[in-house]
C-alpha positions, 0 to 999 in steps of 0.5 A, a space after each residue: 150672891 145677889 139678892 133675888 127675892 125680897 123675903 125667904 126662910 133659910 137653913 143649913 143642912 149638913 148631914 152627920 149622924 143626923 139627916 139634916 137634909 130630910 129635916 130641912 125637907 120636912 121644914 120646908 113643906 111645913 113652911 109651904 103649907 102654913 105660909 103659901 107662897 113663902 120662899 125657902 133656901 137650903 145651904 148644903 156642903 158637897 156630901 149632902 149636895 150629892 144626896 139631894 133628890 127630885 123630892 127636895 128640888 120640888 120643895 126647896 126654892 134654892 139649894 145653895 152649895 156652901 163652898 168652903 166647908 170650915 166645919 168639914 172635920 167637925 161633928 158640930 157644924 157651927 163654923 159655917 153658920 156665919 155664911 148664911 147671911 153671905 149666901 142667902 138669896 133674900 133681901 130679908 132672911 129668917 135663918 132657921 135651925 132645920 129641926 123646927 116644924 111650923 104648924 101655923 103662919 109666922 108671917 107676922 115676923 116679917 114686920 
């Protein structure tokens, strides 16, 4: 993927028995509230992509299909983590777990 933005946050949302898409949605809102102007991307597998709604599209700057799901039959989806830095639309990426909510800016991390 070509890098179209300088900096942004990225997470992977692959729903299992946990709704990671909804966690990513709350995380993205917390980032947008604490760091206005920040960009946010979410990587999703095909089943999770089918669950994306307009509310998600309004908050996520990028919704990126994973493509090949190396963790398709796994309950823990760690086999896809390596794809984050290959699929990111950002030149500089802070990769997050989707269950983190931000209560204040971490913009100083970019330094």
